[in-house]
Structures are given as C-alpha cells and as structure tokens.
N, C-alpha and C positions, 0 to 999 in steps of 0.2 A: 175068515168068514166072521160075520157079525150076528149078534142076537138083538132082537127088538122086543120091548115089553109094552103090553097094554097098560096104561096108567090107571085104568078103571079096576080091572079084575086081576091083573098080574100074569095073563097069558103071555108066553114068551114064543116068539117065532125065531127059530134057530136056522140060519141059512144052511149050515152043515147038514142038518137033519131034514130040513123041509118040513111038510106036514101031509103025510100020506092020506089022512082022513079028508083033508081038503083038496087033495089032488095035486099038491106041490111036491115034486121030486127032491130028494136030497141035492144040495148044491144050488137051489133056486135062490137067487138073490132077492132080497126084500124089495129092491128097486124095480125088479121084474115082476112083482106081483101086479094084479090088476089095479087100475086107479080107483075103482069102487071097492076095493077090499076093505072089510070090516072085520073086527075081532071075531073069530069063530066061536069064542066062548061066551062073551056077553052081548055082542052085536051092538054095543054102544059106541065104541070108538072106531073111527076111520083111520085109514093108513097113515095119514099125515099126523095123527095124534100119537102114534107109537114113539117110544123113546129108545134110541139106541143105547145098549149097555156098554159100559166102559170094559175094555179088556181086562183080564185078571193080571 
C-alpha cells in the first residue's frame, strides 16, 4: 500500500489507514478516491496534484 502527500500542506493519505474522518475505510486505494477529491486539510490541491511517496 502507498502513501500520497499534498505538496501544499503536507497532508498524507495512507492507503493502509484510509481516512475515517473523510469516510474512507482502511485499505481504500488512492486510485479509488473520487475524481473530485481535494486535500481535506487545505482544500487547495486536487487528487492529480498529490505525490506518491517513495517506499522506505
């Protein structure tokens, strides 16, 4: 599973954890998020702006 970071504010969407506050269950792939997904922290960056983190 991967993590994706908002390049504006640093919010991280972790596929393994999902985002319960936003209604995304653990295991929800980033690709499966809605096309109109925007950063839940800053609301500035859209889904296509997020950067996949390199694995450790």
